[in-house]
N, C-alpha and C positions, 0 to 999 in steps of 0.2 A: 504493500500500500504506500510506503514511503517513497519508493522509486516512482510510482505513478504520480504522486504529488510533485516530485521534483521535475518530472517531464511537463506537467501541466503549468508549473510556475514559469517555465521558460517560454511559454506561448504568449501571444499578444492578448490583450483584454477581450477582443472580439471572439477569440477561439476558446478562452478559458471556460466560459459557461457551457459550451457544447461538450467540452472534454469532461467536465465534472458530471454533467447529466448522463453522458455515456457511461461513466464509471458507476453512477447510481444504478442504472439499468442492469449493468453487469452484476452488481451485488445482489439485486433482487431476483435475478434469474439464476443465481448460483444454486447448484444442488445441495450445497452445504448450508443448511438452514441455521445451524448452531452459531455461525459467525455473523449473521446478518445484522443483529442488533449492535454488535461491537463495531462492525465496519461502517454502519450508518452514523454511529456516534463519532467516529474518527473523521468522516467526511464533513459532517456538520461543524465540528470544531474547527476544521481547516478552512471552510468557505466563509466563516464569519470573521476571519482575521482581516486586519486593516490592509495587509499586503494584497489580498485577493480583490477587495473592493466591494462596496455596497451593491452596486448594480449586478455584479456576477452573483454575489451571495443571495440576493433576492430571487434571481432567476432559478438558481439551483434549489433553494428552499421551496419555491412555488411548485417546481416539478416534483419535489419530495412529497409535498402536501397532496398533489394530484395522484401520485402512485399509491399513497396510503389510503386515499379516499375511494379509489376505484376497485377495491377488493382484491388487489394483487396478492396480499398476504391473507391467507385463509386462517392461520393460527390466531385466534382471538387474543390470547395472552401476549403473544409476540408483538402484535400490532399495538396493543395498549402500552407495552413497555417502550417501544420505539417512539410513540407519540409523546408519552410523558417525559422521556429522556430528551427528546428534541426541544420541547418547551423549556425544560430546565436549562439547557445549554444556551439558548438564545435569550433567556430572560434578562441577563445583565445588559444586553444590547437591544432591548425591546423597542426603543425609539426608532431604530433603523429597520427592524423586521416586525413591526406591529401587525401588519396585515397578515403575514404568514403565521404569526403566533396565534392570532385570533382564529384563523381557519383551523389550526391544530386543536385549539380549545373546543371548537364546535365538534370536531371528530371525537375528542376525548369525552365530551358530554354525552354524545350518542352511545359510546361504548359503556360508560357508567350507567346510563339509563337502561340499556339492555341488560345490565347486571342487577337492575332494580336498586342501585345505590343512589337513591333520589337526592339525598342531601349533598353528597359530594358532587353530583352532576350539576346541581344548582350553584354550588360554590364556584365550580369551574366557569360557568356562564357569567357569574358575577364579576369575574376577573377580566372579562372581555371589555376592551375599550370601544364602546359603541360610537364614539366620535371619530374613530380612525377612518380615513378615506371618505369623509363626508357621507356616512351611511344615512340613507333616507329614513324618515320617521316610521314608515311602514315596517322596515326591518327591525328597528328598535322596539316597536310595539310587539312584534312577533317574539322577540327574545324575552322581553319583560313578561309576556303572558306565559311563556315556557318556564321561566324561573318561578313564577307564582304557582304554576301547576305542580312543579317538582317539589317545592317547599310544602305545599298542601299534602302531597303524598307522604311526606315525612312528618306531617302534622305540626309543622312550624308555622302556625297561622300568624304570629306576630310579625315575623319578617316578611311573610307572604303579603300581608296587607300593605307594607311599605312599598313593595314592588308593584302591587296592584294599583296603588295611587299614581305611580309613575306611568303605568300603562294607560290608566284612565285619561290622562292628559293627551295621549297620542291616539286614542281610539278612533278619532275622526279621520285619521290619515290612511285608513285601509278600507277596502270594500271586499276583502277576502272573507267569504262566508265561514269557512272552517275556523279561521283565527278568531273571528268575532263570536262564534259559538263557544269556543274554548274560553274566551274572556267572560262571557255571560255565566258559564258553568263555574268559573273561578269565583265570580261574584256571589253566586248562590252558596258555594261551599264556605266562603269567608263569612257570610251572614250566619250560616249554620254554626261555625266555630265561635262566632261572637255572640251566640244565643239570640240572634235576631230571627227567631224562628218563623214569624209571619212572613217577613221579606224572603227568607230562604224558601219557604213552602211555595210562595207565589212564583218565584223564579224557576224552581225545579219543575213545577207543573207546566209552565210555559214551554220549557225546553223539552218536556216529554212529548210534545205534539210535533216537534220539528222532524220532518220526513228524512232529512239528510243524516240524522243520527241513527246508528244501528239499533235495531228493534230491541235487543237485549239491554242496551244502554238506556233506551227510553223507558223501559220497564223499571230499571234500577232508579232512574230519576223520579218516576211516579211514586215508587216506594219511599224514596227520600222525602218527597213532598208530603206524603201522608204522615211520616214520622215527625217532620218539623211542625206540621199542623197540630198534631196531638200534643207536642211539647210547648206550643205557643201559649201565651197568657190567655186565660178564658175571658170572653167578652164578645161584643158585636163583631169586631174585626175578624176574630178567629172563626166565628159562626159563618161569616161569608165565605171564608176559605174552605171550611168544612163542607159547606153546601156545594161549592164548585167541584170539590173532589168527589162527593157522593153522586153528583150528576154524571161524572165520568164513568162509563160502563166498565172500563178496564180495571178500576179499583176493586171490583168484586172478586178478582182473581188473586188478590194480594193476601198474604197471611194476616196483615193488620186491618183487614176490612171490618172485622167484628168490632174492634175498639173504635174505629173511625165512625161507624154507624151509631154506636152507643153515645159517642160524644156529640154527634150531629143531632141526635134525638133527645139530648139533654137527660140521659139516663144515668143514675148513680153507678159509679164503677166500684167494684169490690176488689180487695187486694189480690185475690186469686186470679182475677181477670187480667191483671196487668203484668203478672209474672212472665208469661210467654212473650209479651211485647217487650219487656225489659231486656230479654235475651238478645233482641235484634239491634239494640242500641250500640253506638260507638262510644269510645272512652270519654270523649268530651261531652257527650250527651248524658253521661252518668256522673258528671262532675258534682262534687260536694258544694253546697252553698252555705253561706253564713248569714245569720241575722244581724241587723244593726243593734247597737246597745239599747236603744229605746224600745225596739221590738222585743228584745229578750226580757227587759224589765216588765213590760206590760203583759207579755205572754206567760210570765212566771207567776202572775197573781192568781192565787188559789184561795177559795173560801174554806171555812172550817169543814163544811160538809164534804167537799171534794177531797180535802186533805185526809179525812178519816176513811174515805172509801178506797179499799185496796184495789178495786177493779178500775178505778178512774185512770185515764191516761196521764202520763207525766211528760209527754213530748211537748216541747215548746215551739215547734215549727217544723217545716219540711226540711229534709236533709239533702235531697238531690233535686236536680232540675225536673226529673220525671215526677218525683214526689210532690213538688209544688204544683206542677201542671194538673195532676190528678186531683189534688185537694181543692184547687181553685175551681176545677170543673165540677166537683161534687157540691161546692158551695153554690155555684150557678144552678146546678140541677135541683138542689133543695129549694131555691127560690121559685122554681117552676111548679114544685109539688106542694109546698107548705105556704100558707098565708103568713104565718109567723112561727118562729122556732126559738127555743132558748139556746143560749150559747153552751149550756151544759149538754143539751141534746145534740147540737151541732158538733161540739167537741168529741162526743162519743162516736158520732158517725165518721169524723175525720181522723180519729185516733190522736186528738190533741187536747191540751188543757182548755178549759173554757176561755181563759184569757188569750191563748194563742188563736183560738177560733175567732174571737172578737177582733183581734189584730188583723188577721187575714181578711175578714169581711170588711172592716173599716177601710183598709187600703184599696180593696177592689172598688168600694163606693167612691173613694176620693179620686180614683183614676177613671171614673166613668164607666167601669166595666160591669157594675152591678147596681141596680136600682132598689132602693129600700130605705128603711129608717132603723136607727138603733136606739133602743130604750135602755139606758144604763141603770134605771131604778129596778126594773124587773129583769134586767140582763137578757133582753129579748131582741131578736132581729125581726122586723116586719118587712115584707116584700112588696108592700104597696108603694108605687112610684111617687112618693111624696118628698118634700124637702126634709133633709135630715135634721132631726132635733134630738139633742143628747141631754138628758136630765141627769145631772150629777148627784142630786140628793133629793129626798122627798120634799123638803122645804122649797127647793128651787123649782120643783114641778108645780107646787101650789102657787108660788109667786107668779109663774108664767100663766097659769090658768086664770088668776085674778086680773 
């Protein structure tokens, strides 16, 4: 190899590129596959030297990128090793060979993605300088969407949202249908991770109608739409989404159809009915939730009768996202069944302390998701759609009536 380099160095600049490219082709066509990686390493180190010149170096590296990308090397691990090694060699001189380095990083990202190493593939793409060579906005948008998709596969939603925001600025720059659909799917998944379940359900349901998407993928999106709708906060907005999904004939084939219809019909859900559905949820949909300090104080209030009852619940609030969704749904279902109900009775139904049941009901009323009144004298919730009046003591109630 050294003698070949000596011969090439004696040539004029116009002939050097051709000679190096010819040497590259000889190495790749060599029957001795064990030396390919080392020979390519030696060639790359040689061509990026100042004595060779940037113009020749770029031509040779461009040819190397082309050979690596056209499938000449069938050995997956060998190709990966050569790509990684070449990137490492030219990294110190990245300013001179930025375009070639970026092309190699795209190839490395493809390799890592095929290995399902989502996080590392995303990090490789993050290192690409998208401003090199005056890259058009459409290409930048495509790369950002791909990074978001890979980060979501790794469940790194925080960093994915950062790159999604970059992509959103450039969304107008493309008319490519496939890229735009991927972008919308990323938006739905980010809403899902952020627990914006209503928005996620709506977006998933829209995508499930797109004919360009594979049938199996559309079925998966429809199932995701149902899951997010079930987990969404109970109220009028969720009811509209549930109605839309129930009208979709395809949902009858889903395993979650039973819980969907019960929620749509405002029927009370029992613990046994949600166990099977809980098994279909992803990790972030089973996340633990914490109560605010004020809610913990008010939920912990227990009267003497409840404190003495060994069968009364001691739970002061929902523990998971699903837990909260089911409890809020059951509160809403109770409002359709009962004209009024004590918080002791509501707490028994929800498996909560009476104080926790009152806290949940009050918050739903404050947010406009439940109509009714709370009487704190008798500790009763009335479901008549009246203005909320809270009587803090018997004397206060008498004064109001006077």
